[in-house]
Biopython code that builds the backbone (N, CA, C, O; Angstrom):
import numpy as np
from Bio.PDB.StructureBuilder import StructureBuilder

atoms = [
    (1, "UNK", "N", (-6.367, 57.617, 9.813)),
    (1, "UNK", "CA", (-5.219, 57.154, 10.587)),
    (1, "UNK", "C", (-5.634, 57.323, 11.906)),
    (1, "UNK", "O", (-6.340, 58.279, 12.228)),
    (2, "UNK", "N", (-5.223, 56.401, 12.768)),
    (2, "UNK", "CA", (-5.421, 56.703, 14.206)),
    (2, "UNK", "C", (-4.114, 57.868, 14.704)),
    (2, "UNK", "O", (-3.031, 58.028, 14.143)),
    (3, "UNK", "N", (-4.605, 58.527, 15.842)),
    (3, "UNK", "CA", (-3.743, 59.415, 16.325)),
    (3, "UNK", "C", (-2.546, 58.956, 16.656)),
    (3, "UNK", "O", (-2.503, 57.926, 17.329)),
    (4, "UNK", "N", (-1.300, 59.623, 16.254)),
    (4, "UNK", "CA", (-0.003, 59.121, 16.563)),
    (4, "UNK", "C", (0.824, 60.494, 16.278)),
    (4, "UNK", "O", (0.640, 61.439, 15.512)),
    (5, "UNK", "N", (1.897, 60.148, 17.319)),
    (5, "UNK", "CA", (2.802, 61.482, 17.059)),
    (5, "UNK", "C", (3.840, 61.241, 15.948)),
    (5, "UNK", "O", (4.564, 62.192, 15.656)),
    (6, "UNK", "N", (3.986, 60.120, 15.322)),
    (6, "UNK", "CA", (4.746, 59.779, 14.395)),
    (6, "UNK", "C", (3.926, 60.184, 12.985)),
    (6, "UNK", "O", (2.791, 59.807, 12.692)),
    (7, "UNK", "N", (4.617, 60.867, 12.361)),
    (7, "UNK", "CA", (4.135, 61.434, 10.693)),
    (7, "UNK", "C", (5.056, 60.565, 9.799)),
    (7, "UNK", "O", (6.240, 60.347, 10.059)),
    (8, "UNK", "N", (4.508, 60.176, 8.911)),
    (8, "UNK", "CA", (5.358, 59.577, 7.757)),
    (8, "UNK", "C", (4.677, 60.242, 6.388)),
    (8, "UNK", "O", (3.483, 60.514, 6.267)),
    (9, "UNK", "N", (5.614, 60.419, 5.485)),
    (9, "UNK", "CA", (5.093, 60.585, 3.952)),
    (9, "UNK", "C", (4.489, 59.398, 3.397)),
    (9, "UNK", "O", (3.585, 59.577, 2.581)),
    (10, "UNK", "N", (4.850, 58.127, 3.715)),
    (10, "UNK", "CA", (4.540, 57.073, 2.849)),
    (10, "UNK", "C", (2.952, 56.839, 3.416)),
    (10, "UNK", "O", (2.520, 57.228, 4.501)),
    (11, "UNK", "N", (2.300, 56.180, 2.493)),
    (11, "UNK", "CA", (0.855, 55.493, 2.857)),
    (11, "UNK", "C", (0.855, 54.429, 3.929)),
    (11, "UNK", "O", (1.549, 53.415, 3.845)),
    (12, "UNK", "N", (0.032, 54.705, 4.963)),
    (12, "UNK", "CA", (-0.008, 53.760, 5.952)),
    (12, "UNK", "C", (-0.371, 52.303, 5.538)),
    (12, "UNK", "O", (-1.250, 52.141, 4.692)),
    (13, "UNK", "N", (0.311, 51.160, 6.134)),
    (13, "UNK", "CA", (0.004, 49.920, 5.503)),
    (13, "UNK", "C", (-0.616, 49.210, 6.362)),
    (13, "UNK", "O", (-0.275, 49.297, 7.541)),
    (14, "UNK", "N", (-1.569, 48.426, 6.011)),
    (14, "UNK", "CA", (-2.452, 47.557, 7.135)),
    (14, "UNK", "C", (-1.690, 46.595, 7.766)),
    (14, "UNK", "O", (-0.784, 46.008, 7.175)),
    (15, "UNK", "N", (-2.037, 46.346, 9.131)),
    (15, "UNK", "CA", (-1.293, 45.377, 9.883)),
    (15, "UNK", "C", (-1.705, 44.003, 9.547)),
    (15, "UNK", "O", (-2.866, 43.708, 9.265)),
    (16, "UNK", "N", (-0.657, 43.117, 9.585)),
    (16, "UNK", "CA", (-0.770, 41.922, 9.290)),
    (16, "UNK", "C", (-1.610, 41.089, 10.498)),
    (16, "UNK", "O", (-1.186, 41.121, 11.653)),
    (17, "UNK", "N", (-2.712, 40.417, 10.179)),
    (17, "UNK", "CA", (-3.580, 40.028, 11.116)),
    (17, "UNK", "C", (-2.936, 38.580, 11.773)),
    (17, "UNK", "O", (-2.774, 38.370, 12.975)),
    (18, "UNK", "N", (-2.644, 37.730, 10.759)),
    (18, "UNK", "CA", (-1.936, 36.301, 11.044)),
    (18, "UNK", "C", (-0.582, 36.812, 11.956)),
    (18, "UNK", "O", (-0.256, 36.161, 12.949)),
    (19, "UNK", "N", (0.107, 37.914, 11.582)),
    (19, "UNK", "CA", (1.383, 38.011, 12.239)),
    (19, "UNK", "C", (1.118, 38.548, 13.551)),
    (19, "UNK", "O", (1.996, 38.371, 14.396)),
    (20, "UNK", "N", (0.043, 39.188, 13.889)),
    (20, "UNK", "CA", (-0.626, 39.649, 15.086)),
    (20, "UNK", "C", (-0.951, 38.730, 15.866)),
    (20, "UNK", "O", (-0.724, 38.836, 17.071)),
    (21, "UNK", "N", (-1.558, 37.624, 15.325)),
    (21, "UNK", "CA", (-2.136, 36.466, 16.134)),
    (21, "UNK", "C", (-0.698, 35.697, 16.376)),
    (21, "UNK", "O", (-0.649, 35.146, 17.476)),
    (22, "UNK", "N", (0.253, 35.579, 15.718)),
    (22, "UNK", "CA", (1.540, 34.757, 15.964)),
    (22, "UNK", "C", (2.158, 35.343, 17.064)),
    (22, "UNK", "O", (2.505, 34.616, 17.995)),
    (23, "UNK", "N", (2.374, 36.691, 17.109)),
    (23, "UNK", "CA", (3.153, 37.414, 17.960)),
    (23, "UNK", "C", (2.081, 37.250, 19.461)),
    (23, "UNK", "O", (2.570, 36.931, 20.545)),
    (24, "UNK", "N", (0.839, 37.482, 19.306)),
    (24, "UNK", "CA", (0.083, 37.059, 20.644)),
    (24, "UNK", "C", (0.072, 35.885, 21.281)),
    (24, "UNK", "O", (-0.006, 35.755, 22.503)),
    (25, "UNK", "N", (0.176, 34.723, 20.215)),
    (25, "UNK", "CA", (0.565, 33.243, 20.708)),
    (25, "UNK", "C", (1.661, 33.470, 21.781)),
    (25, "UNK", "O", (1.655, 33.291, 22.999)),
    (26, "UNK", "N", (2.712, 33.974, 20.822)),
    (26, "UNK", "CA", (3.976, 33.994, 21.680)),
    (26, "UNK", "C", (4.178, 34.444, 23.077)),
    (26, "UNK", "O", (4.898, 33.942, 23.939)),
    (27, "UNK", "N", (3.269, 35.674, 23.152)),
    (27, "UNK", "CA", (3.308, 36.499, 24.286)),
    (27, "UNK", "C", (2.427, 35.584, 25.266)),
    (27, "UNK", "O", (2.723, 35.365, 26.441)),
    (28, "UNK", "N", (1.409, 35.132, 24.665)),
    (28, "UNK", "CA", (0.415, 34.276, 25.851)),
    (28, "UNK", "C", (1.390, 32.998, 26.360)),
    (28, "UNK", "O", (1.370, 32.591, 27.522)),
    (29, "UNK", "N", (2.135, 32.505, 25.443)),
    (29, "UNK", "CA", (2.801, 31.258, 25.766)),
    (29, "UNK", "C", (3.923, 31.751, 26.759)),
    (29, "UNK", "O", (4.115, 30.951, 27.675)),
    (30, "UNK", "N", (4.641, 32.788, 26.787)),
    (30, "UNK", "CA", (5.555, 33.136, 27.616)),
    (30, "UNK", "C", (4.700, 33.459, 29.008)),
    (30, "UNK", "O", (5.135, 33.077, 30.094)),
    (31, "UNK", "N", (3.668, 34.064, 28.909)),
    (31, "UNK", "CA", (2.955, 34.505, 30.187)),
    (31, "UNK", "C", (2.138, 33.198, 30.827)),
    (31, "UNK", "O", (2.051, 33.164, 32.055)),
    (32, "UNK", "N", (1.638, 32.305, 30.182)),
    (32, "UNK", "CA", (1.289, 30.922, 30.793)),
    (32, "UNK", "C", (2.474, 30.289, 31.328)),
    (32, "UNK", "O", (2.356, 29.857, 32.475)),
    (33, "UNK", "N", (3.548, 30.143, 30.776)),
    (33, "UNK", "CA", (4.693, 29.421, 31.389)),
    (33, "UNK", "C", (5.286, 30.456, 32.483)),
    (33, "UNK", "O", (5.920, 30.028, 33.447)),
    (34, "UNK", "N", (5.120, 31.434, 32.347)),
    (34, "UNK", "CA", (5.698, 32.199, 33.763)),
    (34, "UNK", "C", (4.944, 31.907, 34.996)),
    (34, "UNK", "O", (5.451, 31.635, 36.084)),
    (35, "UNK", "N", (3.499, 32.001, 34.683)),
    (35, "UNK", "CA", (2.441, 31.904, 35.555)),
    (35, "UNK", "C", (2.336, 30.294, 36.279)),
    (35, "UNK", "O", (2.177, 29.991, 37.462)),
    (36, "UNK", "N", (2.487, 29.456, 35.107)),
    (36, "UNK", "CA", (2.548, 28.026, 35.697)),
    (36, "UNK", "C", (3.771, 27.484, 36.330)),
    (36, "UNK", "O", (3.680, 26.620, 37.202)),
    (37, "UNK", "N", (4.733, 27.876, 35.996)),
    (37, "UNK", "CA", (6.059, 27.341, 36.291)),
    (37, "UNK", "C", (6.880, 28.203, 37.188)),
    (37, "UNK", "O", (8.058, 28.008, 37.487)),
    (38, "UNK", "N", (6.113, 29.178, 37.580)),
    (38, "UNK", "CA", (6.949, 30.253, 38.544)),
    (38, "UNK", "C", (7.194, 29.616, 39.967)),
    (38, "UNK", "O", (6.806, 28.483, 40.254)),
    (39, "UNK", "N", (7.843, 30.410, 40.791)),
    (39, "UNK", "CA", (8.139, 29.984, 42.178)),
    (39, "UNK", "C", (6.797, 29.980, 43.050)),
    (39, "UNK", "O", (6.957, 29.730, 44.245)),
    (40, "UNK", "N", (5.460, 30.232, 42.593)),
    (40, "UNK", "CA", (4.514, 30.336, 43.355)),
    (40, "UNK", "C", (3.506, 29.495, 42.993)),
    (40, "UNK", "O", (2.431, 29.602, 43.582)),
    (41, "UNK", "N", (3.679, 28.467, 41.915)),
    (41, "UNK", "CA", (2.651, 27.633, 41.528)),
    (41, "UNK", "C", (2.394, 26.407, 42.396)),
    (41, "UNK", "O", (3.288, 25.882, 43.061)),
    (42, "UNK", "N", (1.253, 26.015, 42.366)),
    (42, "UNK", "CA", (0.858, 24.844, 42.840)),
    (42, "UNK", "C", (1.015, 23.659, 42.327)),
    (42, "UNK", "O", (0.995, 23.670, 41.096)),
    (43, "UNK", "N", (1.191, 22.447, 42.902)),
    (43, "UNK", "CA", (1.252, 21.089, 42.302)),
    (43, "UNK", "C", (-0.066, 20.914, 41.598)),
    (43, "UNK", "O", (-1.174, 20.926, 42.133)),
    (44, "UNK", "N", (0.254, 20.721, 40.111)),
    (44, "UNK", "CA", (-1.136, 20.360, 39.587)),
    (44, "UNK", "C", (-0.923, 19.186, 38.642)),
    (44, "UNK", "O", (0.203, 18.965, 38.197)),
    (45, "UNK", "N", (-1.882, 18.486, 38.348)),
    (45, "UNK", "CA", (-1.682, 17.666, 37.217)),
    (45, "UNK", "C", (-1.556, 18.157, 35.937)),
    (45, "UNK", "O", (-2.159, 19.119, 35.461)),
    (46, "UNK", "N", (-0.405, 17.153, 35.182)),
    (46, "UNK", "CA", (-0.079, 17.890, 33.923)),
    (46, "UNK", "C", (-0.824, 18.421, 32.977)),
    (46, "UNK", "O", (-0.440, 19.381, 32.308)),
    (47, "UNK", "N", (-2.176, 17.745, 32.801)),
    (47, "UNK", "CA", (-3.131, 17.950, 31.900)),
    (47, "UNK", "C", (-3.576, 19.463, 31.973)),
    (47, "UNK", "O", (-3.587, 20.300, 31.071)),
    (48, "UNK", "N", (-3.957, 19.584, 33.359)),
    (48, "UNK", "CA", (-4.558, 21.191, 33.441)),
    (48, "UNK", "C", (-3.496, 21.967, 33.245)),
    (48, "UNK", "O", (-3.871, 23.051, 32.797)),
    (49, "UNK", "N", (-2.125, 21.899, 33.398)),
    (49, "UNK", "CA", (-1.123, 22.734, 33.163)),
    (49, "UNK", "C", (-0.940, 23.029, 31.743)),
    (49, "UNK", "O", (-0.477, 24.121, 31.414)),
    (50, "UNK", "N", (-1.270, 22.132, 30.855)),
    (50, "UNK", "CA", (-1.367, 22.233, 29.508)),
    (50, "UNK", "C", (-2.348, 22.759, 28.995)),
    (50, "UNK", "O", (-2.205, 23.631, 28.139)),
    (51, "UNK", "N", (-3.590, 22.331, 29.419)),
    (51, "UNK", "CA", (-4.931, 22.970, 29.261)),
    (51, "UNK", "C", (-4.457, 24.866, 29.375)),
    (51, "UNK", "O", (-4.467, 25.683, 28.455)),
    (52, "UNK", "N", (-4.118, 25.063, 30.699)),
    (52, "UNK", "CA", (-4.207, 26.347, 30.836)),
    (52, "UNK", "C", (-3.122, 27.253, 29.932)),
    (52, "UNK", "O", (-3.280, 28.424, 29.587)),
    (53, "UNK", "N", (-2.128, 26.502, 29.682)),
    (53, "UNK", "CA", (-1.159, 27.269, 28.636)),
    (53, "UNK", "C", (-1.746, 27.150, 27.172)),
    (53, "UNK", "O", (-1.344, 28.001, 26.378)),
    (54, "UNK", "N", (-2.642, 26.208, 26.713)),
    (54, "UNK", "CA", (-2.904, 26.461, 25.712)),
    (54, "UNK", "C", (-4.340, 27.376, 25.603)),
    (54, "UNK", "O", (-4.729, 27.817, 24.522)),
    (55, "UNK", "N", (-5.021, 27.579, 26.801)),
    (55, "UNK", "CA", (-5.980, 28.641, 26.669)),
    (55, "UNK", "C", (-5.508, 30.091, 26.715)),
    (55, "UNK", "O", (-6.206, 31.024, 26.318)),
    (56, "UNK", "N", (-4.157, 30.242, 27.275)),
    (56, "UNK", "CA", (-3.488, 31.458, 27.409)),
    (56, "UNK", "C", (-2.870, 31.926, 25.871)),
    (56, "UNK", "O", (-2.798, 33.084, 25.460)),
    (57, "UNK", "N", (-2.501, 30.843, 25.240)),
    (57, "UNK", "CA", (-2.035, 30.915, 23.913)),
    (57, "UNK", "C", (-3.252, 31.495, 22.853)),
    (57, "UNK", "O", (-3.214, 32.406, 22.025)),
    (58, "UNK", "N", (-4.082, 30.785, 23.155)),
    (58, "UNK", "CA", (-5.147, 30.967, 22.122)),
    (58, "UNK", "C", (-5.890, 32.302, 22.460)),
    (58, "UNK", "O", (-6.426, 32.980, 21.583)),
    (59, "UNK", "N", (-5.890, 32.654, 23.845)),
    (59, "UNK", "CA", (-6.779, 34.060, 24.164)),
    (59, "UNK", "C", (-5.915, 35.327, 23.694)),
    (59, "UNK", "O", (-6.501, 36.296, 23.213)),
    (60, "UNK", "N", (-4.727, 35.319, 23.814)),
    (60, "UNK", "CA", (-3.523, 36.254, 23.635)),
    (60, "UNK", "C", (-3.630, 36.302, 21.995)),
    (60, "UNK", "O", (-3.760, 37.396, 21.445)),
    (61, "UNK", "N", (-3.577, 35.166, 21.278)),
    (61, "UNK", "CA", (-3.432, 35.201, 19.986)),
    (61, "UNK", "C", (-4.981, 36.060, 19.336)),
    (61, "UNK", "O", (-4.980, 36.918, 18.453)),
    (62, "UNK", "N", (-6.145, 35.550, 20.039)),
    (62, "UNK", "CA", (-7.249, 36.105, 19.496)),
    (62, "UNK", "C", (-7.569, 37.479, 19.998)),
    (62, "UNK", "O", (-8.686, 37.952, 19.788)),
    (63, "UNK", "N", (-6.613, 38.172, 20.675)),
    (63, "UNK", "CA", (-6.787, 39.582, 21.201)),
    (63, "UNK", "C", (-6.035, 40.205, 20.614)),
    (63, "UNK", "O", (-6.426, 41.340, 20.339)),
    (64, "UNK", "N", (-4.798, 39.860, 20.193)),
    (64, "UNK", "CA", (-3.810, 40.592, 19.241)),
    (64, "UNK", "C", (-4.285, 40.609, 17.887)),
    (64, "UNK", "O", (-4.126, 41.603, 17.179)),
    (65, "UNK", "N", (-5.002, 39.305, 17.383)),
    (65, "UNK", "CA", (-5.497, 39.388, 15.946)),
    (65, "UNK", "C", (-6.770, 40.243, 15.720)),
    (65, "UNK", "O", (-7.075, 40.690, 14.615)),
    (66, "UNK", "N", (-7.467, 40.429, 16.817)),
    (66, "UNK", "CA", (-8.626, 41.225, 17.144)),
    (66, "UNK", "C", (-8.282, 42.783, 17.092)),
    (66, "UNK", "O", (-8.961, 43.681, 16.594)),
    (67, "UNK", "N", (-7.165, 42.860, 17.677)),
    (67, "UNK", "CA", (-6.848, 44.289, 17.692)),
    (67, "UNK", "C", (-6.164, 44.849, 16.328)),
    (67, "UNK", "O", (-6.310, 45.968, 15.835)),
    (68, "UNK", "N", (-5.476, 43.903, 15.915)),
    (68, "UNK", "CA", (-4.991, 44.560, 14.276)),
    (68, "UNK", "C", (-6.069, 44.575, 13.100)),
    (68, "UNK", "O", (-5.972, 45.220, 12.056)),
    (69, "UNK", "N", (-7.211, 43.659, 13.510)),
    (69, "UNK", "CA", (-8.272, 43.643, 12.674)),
    (69, "UNK", "C", (-8.984, 45.024, 12.928)),
    (69, "UNK", "O", (-9.280, 45.783, 12.005)),
    (70, "UNK", "N", (-9.191, 45.242, 14.022)),
    (70, "UNK", "CA", (-9.962, 46.482, 14.323)),
    (70, "UNK", "C", (-9.295, 47.768, 13.957)),
    (70, "UNK", "O", (-9.968, 48.770, 13.715)),
    (71, "UNK", "N", (-7.784, 47.768, 13.903)),
    (71, "UNK", "CA", (-7.184, 48.949, 13.490)),
    (71, "UNK", "C", (-7.119, 49.163, 11.966)),
    (71, "UNK", "O", (-7.167, 50.221, 11.339)),
    (72, "UNK", "N", (-6.996, 47.889, 11.522)),
    (72, "UNK", "CA", (-7.094, 47.840, 9.952)),
    (72, "UNK", "C", (-8.509, 48.356, 9.358)),
    (72, "UNK", "O", (-8.534, 48.927, 8.267)),
    (73, "UNK", "N", (-9.633, 48.144, 10.080)),
    (73, "UNK", "CA", (-10.977, 48.635, 9.644)),
    (73, "UNK", "C", (-11.297, 49.966, 10.067)),
    (73, "UNK", "O", (-12.195, 50.624, 9.543)),
    (74, "UNK", "N", (-10.496, 50.418, 11.116)),
    (74, "UNK", "CA", (-10.609, 52.013, 11.558)),
    (74, "UNK", "C", (-9.901, 52.756, 10.795)),
    (74, "UNK", "O", (-10.195, 53.939, 10.625)),
    (75, "UNK", "N", (-8.676, 52.082, 10.113)),
    (75, "UNK", "CA", (-7.944, 52.846, 9.135)),
    (75, "UNK", "C", (-8.508, 53.109, 7.991)),
    (75, "UNK", "O", (-8.285, 54.185, 7.436)),
    (76, "UNK", "N", (-9.389, 52.108, 7.410)),
    (76, "UNK", "CA", (-10.023, 52.256, 6.198)),
    (76, "UNK", "C", (-11.241, 53.146, 6.446)),
    (76, "UNK", "O", (-11.676, 53.808, 5.504)),
    (77, "UNK", "N", (-11.898, 53.216, 7.804)),
    (77, "UNK", "CA", (-13.090, 54.092, 7.672)),
    (77, "UNK", "C", (-12.752, 55.493, 7.756)),
    (77, "UNK", "O", (-13.244, 56.372, 7.048)),
    (78, "UNK", "N", (-11.762, 55.674, 8.789)),
    (78, "UNK", "CA", (-11.227, 57.119, 9.137)),
    (78, "UNK", "C", (-10.690, 57.997, 8.142)),
    (78, "UNK", "O", (-9.733, 57.637, 7.456)),
    (79, "UNK", "N", (-11.275, 59.224, 7.996)),
    (79, "UNK", "CA", (-10.407, 60.063, 6.409)),
    (79, "UNK", "C", (-9.088, 59.979, 6.768)),
    (79, "UNK", "O", (-8.714, 59.818, 7.929)),
    (80, "UNK", "N", (-8.180, 60.110, 5.567)),
    (80, "UNK", "CA", (-6.887, 60.435, 5.599)),
    (80, "UNK", "C", (-6.543, 61.914, 5.931)),
    (80, "UNK", "O", (-6.579, 62.711, 4.994)),
    (81, "UNK", "N", (-6.200, 62.377, 7.217)),
    (81, "UNK", "CA", (-5.727, 63.670, 7.282)),
    (81, "UNK", "C", (-4.723, 64.248, 6.412)),
    (81, "UNK", "O", (-4.875, 65.385, 5.965)),
    (82, "UNK", "N", (-3.471, 63.378, 6.079)),
    (82, "UNK", "CA", (-2.596, 64.093, 5.329)),
    (82, "UNK", "C", (-2.868, 64.493, 3.699)),
    (82, "UNK", "O", (-2.145, 65.257, 3.058)),
    (83, "UNK", "N", (-4.042, 63.821, 3.190)),
    (83, "UNK", "CA", (-4.429, 63.902, 1.949)),
    (83, "UNK", "C", (-5.229, 65.482, 1.902)),
    (83, "UNK", "O", (-5.200, 66.016, 0.793)),
    (84, "UNK", "N", (-5.892, 66.211, 2.951)),
    (84, "UNK", "CA", (-6.519, 66.917, 2.966)),
    (84, "UNK", "C", (-5.776, 68.201, 2.746)),
    (84, "UNK", "O", (-6.443, 69.171, 2.387)),
    (85, "UNK", "N", (-4.500, 68.333, 2.912)),
    (85, "UNK", "CA", (-3.619, 69.496, 2.926)),
    (85, "UNK", "C", (-3.520, 70.057, 1.545)),
    (85, "UNK", "O", (-2.822, 71.048, 1.330)),
]
sb = StructureBuilder()
sb.init_structure("model")
sb.init_model(0)
sb.init_chain("A")
sb.init_seg("    ")
for serial, (resi, resn, name, xyz) in enumerate(atoms, 1):
    if name == "N":
        sb.init_residue(resn, " ", resi, " ")
    sb.init_atom(name, np.array(xyz, "f"), 0.0, 1.0, " ", f" {name:<3s}", serial, name[0])
structure = sb.get_structure()
């Protein structure tokens, strides 16, 4: 397991990579909308705004899915300390 202050008696479940990607896409959408539609945005063509939003959504989705996948791989590779007792 990864280091954590929370200790649970039950087995650690793997994180859902598709769910992490969906949450990341939502975070990316909100971040891109705040950036492009915020009070300090410059007037740009609509296509570049849509492209910027799509890139942010994809980047955040990949980042969150990659983090979940890495966490799952590390949890499988590292020995479980609770079973040693």
